[in-house]
C-alpha positions as CSV (number, residue, x, y, z in Angstrom):
1,M,-25.5,1.8,93.3
2,V,-29.2,1.4,92.8
3,V,-29.8,4.8,94.4
4,L,-27.4,6.5,92.0
5,G,-29.0,4.6,89.1
6,G,-32.4,5.9,90.1
7,R,-31.1,9.4,90.1
8,I,-29.7,8.9,86.6
9,Y,-32.9,7.3,85.4
10,H,-35.0,10.3,86.7
11,G,-32.6,12.8,85.1
12,E,-31.1,14.2,88.2
13,V,-27.5,13.2,87.3
14,A,-25.5,13.3,84.1
15,G,-28.1,14.8,81.9
16,A,-29.7,11.4,81.4
17,G,-33.5,10.9,81.6
18,C,-35.2,7.7,80.9
19,T,-38.6,8.7,82.2
20,G,-39.7,10.3,78.9
21,C,-39.9,7.0,77.2
22,H,-40.1,4.4,79.9
23,G,-42.2,6.3,82.5
24,S,-41.3,7.6,85.9
25,D,-41.9,4.2,87.5
26,G,-40.7,2.0,84.6
27,D,-44.3,1.4,83.5
28,G,-43.6,2.2,79.8
29,S,-45.3,4.6,77.4
30,P,-46.0,4.6,73.6
31,M,-42.4,5.7,73.2
32,G,-40.7,2.8,75.1
33,P,-41.4,-0.5,76.8
34,K,-42.2,-1.3,80.4
35,L,-39.0,-2.0,82.4
36,K,-41.0,-3.8,85.1
37,A,-42.2,-6.6,82.9
38,H,-40.5,-9.9,82.6
39,Q,-40.7,-9.8,78.8
40,W,-37.6,-8.4,77.4
41,L,-37.3,-7.3,73.7
42,W,-33.6,-6.9,73.5
43,S,-31.9,-9.0,76.1
44,D,-32.5,-11.9,78.5
45,G,-33.3,-9.4,81.3
46,S,-30.1,-10.1,83.2
47,Y,-28.0,-7.3,84.6
48,A,-25.4,-7.8,81.8
49,G,-28.1,-7.9,79.2
50,I,-29.7,-4.7,80.4
51,Q,-26.3,-3.0,80.6
52,Q,-25.6,-4.1,77.0
53,T,-28.9,-2.7,75.8
54,I,-28.3,0.6,77.5
55,T,-24.8,0.8,76.1
56,Q,-25.7,-0.1,72.5
57,G,-29.2,1.5,72.4
58,V,-31.9,0.2,70.1
59,A,-31.7,1.6,66.6
60,N,-34.7,-0.3,65.2
61,P,-37.3,-0.9,67.8
62,K,-39.6,-3.9,67.4
63,Q,-42.8,-2.5,68.9
64,Y,-42.2,1.2,69.6
65,R,-42.0,4.2,67.3
66,S,-38.8,5.8,68.6
67,P,-35.3,4.4,68.7
68,M,-33.3,4.5,71.9
69,P,-29.9,6.2,71.4
70,A,-26.9,4.5,72.9
71,V,-26.7,5.3,76.6
72,G,-30.0,7.1,76.1
73,G,-28.2,10.0,74.4
74,A,-26.3,10.8,77.7
75,Q,-22.6,10.7,78.5
76,L,-22.3,8.3,81.4
77,S,-19.2,7.1,83.1
78,K,-18.7,3.4,83.4
79,D,-19.8,3.6,87.1
80,Q,-22.9,5.6,86.1
81,L,-23.8,3.1,83.4
82,S,-23.4,0.2,85.9
83,A,-25.6,2.0,88.4
84,L,-28.3,2.7,85.8
85,A,-28.3,-0.9,84.7
86,A,-28.6,-2.0,88.4
87,Y,-31.6,0.3,88.8
88,V,-33.4,-1.0,85.8
89,W,-32.7,-4.6,86.9
90,S,-34.1,-3.7,90.3
91,L,-37.3,-2.4,88.7
92,S,-37.8,-5.6,86.7
93,H,-37.2,-7.8,89.7
94,G,-39.7,-6.2,92.0
95,A,-37.1,-4.4,94.2
96,P,-38.4,-1.2,95.8
97,A,-37.5,1.8,93.5
98,A,-34.7,3.8,95.1
99,Q,-34.9,7.5,94.2
């Protein structure tokens, strides 16, 4: 699941691509926060919280200039959404990034 999530995150599957705002390794950018940090702006950092943030998006960011559209503007299946959330969770918990 994490491997699929990494492929989605990097834009290889489903037309998604999170790297433009969150960086290729989840280190963040002026457009979006770090995903490796243990400071979460929109959830408690749990798998369920990350999945909810991805699903709903962030219409009014607290610290960044661009909103995040729901599901990052992509059309993901339920399984793809779950995989993406698992990948982001793995980044934030120090697991090796699967690509």
